[in-house]
N, C-alpha and C positions, 0 to 999 in steps of 0.2 A: 614350699620353699625350695628353690633351685640351688643346687650346690655349684660353686664356681670350681675351677680347675684345682685351685689350692686345697679346697675342702675335699675334693675327690681324691687328690693325692694323699691326703691324711687318712682317709678311709682305706684306700688301697694299702698304704703303709701298715695300718693297724691289722688288716686282714692277713697280709703276707707275714708280718711279724708273729702274729698269733699262731698261724699254721706252722711256721718254722719252729717256734719255741715248744709248741705242744706236739709236734709231729703228727698232727691229726687235723681234720677239718670236715666240712660237710659239703654236699653237692650244692646247696644253696649259696654257700660262700664262694664256691668256684663260679657259679653263675653270676654272682654279684661282681666278682673280679672281672669277668668278661664284659659285663655291662658298663662298669666304670671305665675300663680301658677303651672300649668302643666310643664312649662319650668323649673322653679326653682326646682321642685321635680325631674324632669328627670336628672338634672345636679347633684343632690344629694350632693350639696356643701354648705348647710346651717349648720353652726357650732353651732348655738344656738338650743339646744334640744327642748326648749319650742316652738320656732317658727316652727321647723320641725314637731312637733306634731300637731300644729294648721293649717298648710297649707291645709290639707284635709278639715278642717272645712271652710276655706276661699273659697276653690274650690266649696264646696257644697253651700255656700252662693251665689256665682256667678251663679251657675247652677240654684238654686231656683229663683234667681232674673230674670234670663233669661226667665223662664217659668211663673213667677208670673202674676196673673190677675191684681194686683195692686202693682206696684213696690215700690211706696212711702210707702205703708203700710208695705211691706217686709223690707224696710230699717229701718223704725221706730221700727219694732218689733225686729230688730237685733242691736239696738243702743249699748247695753251693750257689746255684742260680738265684734262689730266693735271697740269699745274703747279699749278692751283688745288686739285685734289683732294689732291695730295701735301701742299700747304701746310695744308689743313684737317686731314689725318691727323696731321701733325707737331704742330700746335697741340693737338689732342686727346690725343696720346700724351704730351705734356709737362705736361699739367694734373694 
């Protein structure tokens, strides 16, 4: 089953929200964040300009998390960014 962009945004929302709330995550979650963002960007079908502009930031976050010595610290350091990204995803998903 192929996920459409809306489904992918929901999964991305869930992953980021969970990491933000728990202040922890796994390398596999970071890899999944990267794959989802890559797929969404490749489809070039995000109508929300704000979200389209922050997708590379979310990808970079996933990439840095994948390589981080201390993933929990990486997540904690990005709390404000995650909150903004989740908000943008939520707005896009409800449009």
